[in-house]
C-alpha positions in Angstrom: 19.5 11.2 -1.7 17.4 10.7 -4.8 13.9 10.3 -6.0 11.5 8.6 -3.5 10.0 5.5 -5.1 7.2 3.5 -3.6 6.0 0.2 -4.9 2.3 -0.4 -4.4 0.5 -3.7 -4.7 -3.1 -3.0 -5.7 -5.1 -5.9 -4.5 -7.5 -7.4 -7.0 -6.2 -5.2 -9.9 -5.0 -6.9 -13.1 -3.2 -4.7 -15.5 -0.2 -2.6 -16.1 0.3 0.6 -14.1 4.0 1.1 -14.7 4.8 4.7 -15.6 1.4 5.8 -14.3 0.8 8.4 -11.7 -1.3 7.3 -8.7 -2.6 9.0 -5.6 -1.7 6.7 -2.7 -2.9 7.1 0.9 -1.1 5.1 3.6 -3.4 3.7 6.2 -0.8 1.6 8.1 2.8 0.4 7.9 2.9 -3.4 7.4 6.6 -3.9 8.1 10.1 -2.4 7.8 12.0 -2.9 4.5 13.5 -6.4 4.5 16.0 -8.3 2.4 14.9 -11.8 1.5 17.2 -14.8 1.0 15.3 -16.1 -2.0 12.2 -15.6 -4.1 10.2 -18.2 -2.1 10.8 -16.2 1.1 9.7 -13.0 -0.6 6.6 -14.7 -2.0 5.6 -16.0 1.4 6.0 -12.6 3.0 3.9 -10.9 0.3 1.2 -13.5 1.0 1.3 -12.5 4.7 1.3 -8.8 3.7 -1.9 -9.3 1.7 -3.6 -11.0 4.6 -2.7 -8.1 6.9 -3.7 -5.6 4.3 -7.2 -7.2 4.0 -7.5 -7.0 7.8 -6.7 -3.3 7.7 -9.2 -2.7 4.9 -11.9 -4.5 6.8 -11.5 -1.9 9.6 -11.2 1.1 7.4 -14.1 3.3 6.5 -13.7 6.3 4.2 -16.0 8.2 6.5 -13.2 8.5 9.1 -13.3 12.3 9.4 -9.6 13.0 10.0 -8.4 10.9 7.1 -11.1 12.1 4.8 -10.3 15.8 5.6 -6.6 15.1 4.9 -7.4 13.4 1.5 -9.6 16.2 0.4 -7.2 18.8 1.5 -4.4 17.3 -0.5 -6.4 17.3 -3.7 -7.2 21.0 -3.6 
């Protein structure tokens, strides 16, 4: 019942993107929203998420016709 907000971790980027507009394409869902008991547990999960994300990127090719058509269609 409000504005949809998505937090995106941009692997390998160093800088400040707060208050910036980005186009984001979702390739896969890593996990459901989770509450963590402490910062260490959150940090450990983020490390696992990064490993999983890298695996997804290894398999992804932007030449995948269906995804590429969708991306191009959204930008028109």
